[in-house]
KELUMPA-408626 format. One record per residue: residue number from 1; residue in three letters; x, y, z of N, C-alpha, C in turn. Coordinates in steps of 0.02 Angstrom, whole numbers, padded with zeros to 5 digits. Layout:
<rs>
R | numar | kolke | n.u | n.v | n.w | ca.u | ca.v | ca.w | c.u | c.v | c.w
R | NUM | ala | X | Y | Z | X | Y | Z | X | Y | Z
...
</rs>
This chain:
<rs>
R | numar | kolke | n.u | n.v | n.w | ca.u | ca.v | ca.w | c.u | c.v | c.w
R | 1 | met | 00042 | -00060 | 00000 | 00000 | 00000 | 00000 | 00044 | 00062 | 00000
R | 2 | ser | 00023 | 00112 | -00036 | 00060 | 00174 | -00041 | 00054 | 00216 | 00022
R | 3 | asp | 00100 | 00262 | 00031 | 00095 | 00310 | 00084 | 00031 | 00350 | 00076
R | 4 | ile | -00004 | 00363 | 00130 | -00069 | 00397 | 00126 | -00062 | 00466 | 00093
R | 5 | lys | -00007 | 00500 | 00104 | 00003 | 00567 | 00074 | 00004 | 00566 | -00002
R | 6 | glu | 00021 | 00509 | -00031 | 00023 | 00501 | -00103 | -00047 | 00490 | -00132
R | 7 | met | -00096 | 00478 | -00090 | -00163 | 00462 | -00113 | -00209 | 00522 | -00120
R | 8 | tyr | -00187 | 00580 | -00097 | -00231 | 00639 | -00100 | -00192 | 00702 | -00112
R | 9 | thr | -00229 | 00753 | -00135 | -00202 | 00820 | -00144 | -00258 | 00869 | -00130
R | 10 | phe | -00240 | 00929 | -00111 | -00290 | 00981 | -00100 | -00308 | 01013 | -00167
R | 11 | val | -00372 | 01023 | -00178 | -00396 | 01055 | -00239 | -00444 | 01111 | -00219
R | 12 | glu | -00451 | 01161 | -00262 | -00497 | 01215 | -00246 | -00534 | 01238 | -00308
R | 13 | asn | -00590 | 01269 | -00295 | -00630 | 01301 | -00347 | -00638 | 01373 | -00326
R | 14 | lys | -00599 | 01417 | -00357 | -00599 | 01487 | -00337 | -00665 | 01521 | -00349
R | 15 | lys | -00703 | 01499 | -00399 | -00768 | 01530 | -00414 | -00819 | 01515 | -00359
R | 16 | gln | -00814 | 01456 | -00329 | -00862 | 01437 | -00277 | -00831 | 01439 | -00207
R | 17 | thr | -00769 | 01459 | -00202 | -00732 | 01467 | -00139 | -00735 | 01404 | -00095
R | 18 | trp | -00723 | 01347 | -00123 | -00716 | 01288 | -00082 | -00648 | 01256 | -00094
R | 19 | gln | -00624 | 01221 | -00043 | -00564 | 01181 | -00050 | -00584 | 01110 | -00034
R | 20 | gly | -00561 | 01064 | -00075 | -00579 | 00994 | -00065 | -00517 | 00951 | -00067
R | 21 | ile | -00530 | 00887 | -00064 | -00478 | 00836 | -00067 | -00489 | 00798 | -00133
R | 22 | gly | -00437 | 00796 | -00174 | -00439 | 00758 | -00235 | -00398 | 00695 | -00228
R | 23 | leu | -00427 | 00639 | -00245 | -00392 | 00575 | -00239 | -00350 | 00562 | -00301
R | 24 | thr | -00289 | 00540 | -00291 | -00241 | 00530 | -00345 | -00245 | 00459 | -00372
R | 25 | asp | -00203 | 00444 | -00421 | -00200 | 00376 | -00449 | -00180 | 00324 | -00397
R | 26 | lys | -00146 | 00345 | -00344 | -00126 | 00299 | -00290 | -00187 | 00274 | -00250
R | 27 | ala | -00244 | 00308 | -00258 | -00305 | 00288 | -00223 | -00345 | 00235 | -00262
R | 28 | gly | -00314 | 00209 | -00315 | -00346 | 00155 | -00353 | -00410 | 00176 | -00387
R | 29 | lys | -00463 | 00137 | -00377 | -00526 | 00149 | -00412 | -00558 | 00216 | -00393
R | 30 | tyr | -00534 | 00248 | -00340 | -00561 | 00312 | -00320 | -00524 | 00372 | -00350
R | 31 | glu | -00478 | 00358 | -00395 | -00440 | 00412 | -00427 | -00488 | 00462 | -00459
R | 32 | gly | -00475 | 00526 | -00447 | -00515 | 00579 | -00477 | -00575 | 00601 | -00436
R | 33 | val | -00592 | 00564 | -00384 | -00647 | 00583 | -00340 | -00625 | 00645 | -00301
R | 34 | val | -00670 | 00693 | -00295 | -00657 | 00754 | -00256 | -00712 | 00760 | -00204
R | 35 | tyr | -00693 | 00773 | -00142 | -00741 | 00779 | -00087 | -00715 | 00831 | -00038
R | 36 | arg | -00757 | 00849 | 00010 | -00734 | 00893 | 00063 | -00764 | 00869 | 00129
R | 37 | tyr | -00729 | 00887 | 00182 | -00752 | 00870 | 00249 | -00799 | 00924 | 00275
R | 38 | gly | -00847 | 00903 | 00314 | -00891 | 00948 | 00349 | -00872 | 00949 | 00423
R | 39 | glu | -00921 | 00941 | 00466 | -00908 | 00941 | 00538 | -00868 | 00880 | 00558
R | 40 | val | -00818 | 00891 | 00599 | -00775 | 00837 | 00624 | -00780 | 00836 | 00700
R | 41 | lys | -00790 | 00777 | 00728 | -00794 | 00769 | 00801 | -00745 | 00714 | 00822
R | 42 | ile | -00718 | 00722 | 00881 | -00678 | 00669 | 00911 | -00721 | 00639 | 00967
R | 43 | ile | -00735 | 00575 | 00961 | -00777 | 00540 | 01009 | -00733 | 00495 | 01052
R | 44 | glu | -00733 | 00509 | 01118 | -00693 | 00469 | 01165 | -00738 | 00417 | 01199
R | 45 | asn | -00707 | 00360 | 01217 | -00745 | 00311 | 01256 | -00750 | 00337 | 01328
R | 46 | glu | -00790 | 00304 | 01369 | -00803 | 00327 | 01437 | -00739 | 00333 | 01479
R | 47 | glu | -00692 | 00288 | 01469 | -00630 | 00288 | 01507 | -00580 | 00339 | 01480
R | 48 | lys | -00596 | 00368 | 01423 | -00553 | 00416 | 01388 | -00485 | 00384 | 01372
R | 49 | thr | -00487 | 00320 | 01354 | -00426 | 00284 | 01335 | -00422 | 00275 | 01259
R | 50 | glu | -00478 | 00284 | 01225 | -00480 | 00277 | 01153 | -00526 | 00330 | 01125
R | 51 | ala | -00512 | 00348 | 01062 | -00554 | 00398 | 01029 | -00561 | 00379 | 00956
R | 52 | ser | -00614 | 00403 | 00926 | -00623 | 00393 | 00854 | -00648 | 00458 | 00823
R | 53 | leu | -00636 | 00464 | 00758 | -00659 | 00522 | 00721 | -00728 | 00509 | 00693
R | 54 | gln | -00770 | 00558 | 00698 | -00835 | 00556 | 00666 | -00838 | 00619 | 00623
R | 55 | phe | -00857 | 00611 | 00560 | -00856 | 00669 | 00516 | -00910 | 00665 | 00463
R | 56 | asp | -00931 | 00725 | 00442 | -00975 | 00731 | 00385 | -00932 | 00745 | 00324
R | 57 | trp | -00958 | 00729 | 00266 | -00921 | 00742 | 00205 | -00970 | 00752 | 00148
R | 58 | asp | -00947 | 00787 | 00097 | -00988 | 00799 | 00037 | -00949 | 00779 | -00024
R | 59 | met | -00981 | 00743 | -00070 | -00951 | 00726 | -00134 | -00956 | 00787 | -00179
R | 60 | leu | -00899 | 00811 | -00204 | -00898 | 00868 | -00249 | -00895 | 00845 | -00321
R | 61 | asp | -00860 | 00790 | -00334 | -00855 | 00762 | -00401 | -00840 | 00688 | -00395
R | 62 | ser | -00886 | 00647 | -00419 | -00876 | 00574 | -00413 | -00832 | 00547 | -00469
R | 63 | asn | -00813 | 00590 | -00516 | -00773 | 00569 | -00574 | -00805 | 00511 | -00610
R | 64 | gly | -00872 | 00510 | -00611 | -00909 | 00458 | -00647 | -00916 | 00393 | -00610
R | 65 | leu | -00890 | 00389 | -00549 | -00894 | 00328 | -00510 | -00966 | 00318 | -00485
R | 66 | pro | -00998 | 00263 | -00501 | -01067 | 00251 | -00478 | -01071 | 00248 | -00402
R | 67 | lys | -01127 | 00272 | -00375 | -01137 | 00274 | -00303 | -01127 | 00206 | -00270
R | 68 | glu | -01147 | 00153 | -00304 | -01141 | 00086 | -00274 | -01068 | 00063 | -00268
R | 69 | met | -01022 | 00098 | -00301 | -00951 | 00082 | -00295 | -00918 | 00114 | -00233
R | 70 | ile | -00955 | 00159 | -00201 | -00929 | 00192 | -00140 | -00945 | 00145 | -00082
R | 71 | gly | -00893 | 00113 | -00056 | -00903 | 00064 | -00003 | -00863 | 00079 | 00059
R | 72 | asp | -00860 | 00030 | 00103 | -00824 | 00038 | 00167 | -00751 | 00056 | 00157
R | 73 | asp | -00720 | 00030 | 00104 | -00650 | 00047 | 00092 | -00641 | 00121 | 00076
R | 74 | phe | -00691 | 00153 | 00044 | -00689 | 00224 | 00031 | -00692 | 00263 | 00097
R | 75 | phe | -00739 | 00244 | 00140 | -00746 | 00279 | 00204 | -00685 | 00270 | 00248
R | 76 | lys | -00654 | 00212 | 00246 | -00591 | 00202 | 00283 | -00537 | 00247 | 00254
R | 77 | leu | -00533 | 00250 | 00188 | -00482 | 00291 | 00155 | -00490 | 00365 | 00174
R | 78 | ile | -00551 | 00392 | 00170 | -00558 | 00463 | 00185 | -00551 | 00476 | 00260
R | 79 | gly | -00564 | 00427 | 00302 | -00551 | 00433 | 00373 | -00476 | 00435 | 00387
R | 80 | asp | -00439 | 00391 | 00352 | -00365 | 00390 | 00359 | -00335 | 00456 | 00334
R | 81 | ile | -00363 | 00483 | 00281 | -00338 | 00547 | 00254 | -00351 | 00603 | 00304
R | 82 | leu | -00411 | 00604 | 00333 | -00427 | 00655 | 00383 | -00379 | 00650 | 00442
R | 83 | gln | -00367 | 00590 | 00465 | -00321 | 00580 | 00520 | -00251 | 00606 | 00502
R | 84 | asp | -00229 | 00594 | 00441 | -00164 | 00618 | 00418 | -00161 | 00694 | 00417
R | 85 | ile | -00214 | 00725 | 00392 | -00217 | 00799 | 00388 | -00215 | 00828 | 00458
R | 86 | ile | -00254 | 00801 | 00505 | -00254 | 00826 | 00573 | -00186 | 00817 | 00606
R | 87 | ala | -00156 | 00758 | 00598 | -00090 | 00745 | 00628 | -00038 | 00794 | 00601
R | 88 | glu | -00039 | 00806 | 00536 | 00010 | 00852 | 00506 | -00001 | 00923 | 00532
R | 89 | gln | -00063 | 00945 | 00537 | -00077 | 01012 | 00563 | -00056 | 01018 | 00636
R | 90 | leu | -00067 | 00966 | 00675 | -00045 | 00967 | 00745 | 00031 | 00971 | 00750
R | 91 | asp | 00065 | 00931 | 00709 | 00139 | 00932 | 00709 | 00167 | 01001 | 00693
R | 92 | lys | 00134 | 01035 | 00648 | 00157 | 01101 | 00627 | 00126 | 01158 | 00668
R | 93 | glu | 00085 | 01138 | 00718 | 00049 | 01186 | 00760 | 00007 | 01234 | 00717
R | 94 | glu | -00026 | 01205 | 00667 | -00067 | 01243 | 00620 | -00138 | 01215 | 00616
R | 95 | leu | -00161 | 01182 | 00668 | -00228 | 01153 | 00667 | -00279 | 01208 | 00659
R | 96 | gln | -00322 | 01201 | 00609 | -00374 | 01250 | 00595 | -00440 | 01225 | 00624
R | 97 | tyr | -00470 | 01267 | 00665 | -00533 | 01250 | 00697 | -00583 | 01306 | 00684
R | 98 | val | -00642 | 01288 | 00662 | -00695 | 01337 | 00652 | -00754 | 01316 | 00696
R | 99 | asn | -00772 | 01360 | 00742 | -00829 | 01347 | 00786 | -00892 | 01370 | 00751
R | 100 | thr | -00936 | 01324 | 00735 | -00997 | 01341 | 00700 | -01056 | 01346 | 00748
R | 101 | asp | -01043 | 01344 | 00813 | -01097 | 01349 | 00862 | -01122 | 01420 | 00872
R | 102 | asp | -01084 | 01470 | 00849 | -01103 | 01540 | 00859 | -01158 | 01562 | 00812
</rs>
């Protein structure tokens, strides 16, 4: 399996002011898919010994991939990518947080 960083790139649409994640050829059958993350939550267990990411996402461009081809492996992939993005931002002390509760 390739390094996760080789499987995605940041893409943007300046006319619509969004930034998304574009999957590269290293992502196999998901190459060319573009999506973006919505709300992200960290859910801890009661003992606070483990946590998992919960996130919303939107498909921006399926690159012609039929909906039935989007399976558990896709959700694992975009979860791993999100984890990589968060870890990199934490390492660089550049974590971006937007509070939408206001």
